[in-house]
N, C-alpha and C positions, 0 to 999 in steps of 0.2 A: 669297240665295245664301250658302253656308257659307264661312267662312275656310279657307284652305289648311291651316292648323294642325289644324283640327277634322277635315277630310277625312283628313289623314294619320294622325291619332290613331284614327279609326274603322277605317281600313285596317289599322293596326298591331294593334288589338285583335282584328279579325276573323282576321288571319293567326295571331295567338297562340292564339285559340280553335281554329282548324283544326289547328294543330300539336299542341295538347294532345289533341284528339280522335283524331288519327292514332296517338298514343303510348298510348292507352288499350288495355288488353288486350281481345282479342276471342276468342270461342270459336266454332269452326266446327262445325256439326252435320252429321254424315255423312248423305248422301242415301240410301244403300243400306247394308244390312248383311247378313252371311251368316246366313241363318235357322238353319242347323245349329248354329252357334256360339251363337246366342241361346237355343236350346232347351236346350243343355247347361248354361247358366248359371242357368236358372230352376229353382226347386224345384217340387214337385208342387202345392203350395198356390197358386202364382202362375199356374198354367195357366188360361187363360181358360175360363170356362164357356160352353157353346154356348147362345146365346139368339137370338131372332129380331130383337132390336133393333139388333144390330150396333155397339154402343158400345165404347169402349176407355178405359182409364185410364192416364195417364202420370204417373209419380212422379219428380220431380227432387229429388235429394238433394245439397245443397251441403256 
């Protein structure tokens, strides 16, 4: 059995880890977007070519 001090230290560390995780910035990804707005922002080169494979490319720029 663990000493009371060790148990309290483990609880304190876990609480600190959870507190730091809650403070970490998070980005929410929208589930839906307006297709008209998206088409206006694209250039003609970025228009997807029609093919039978149905794949897509996602570019994330930080």
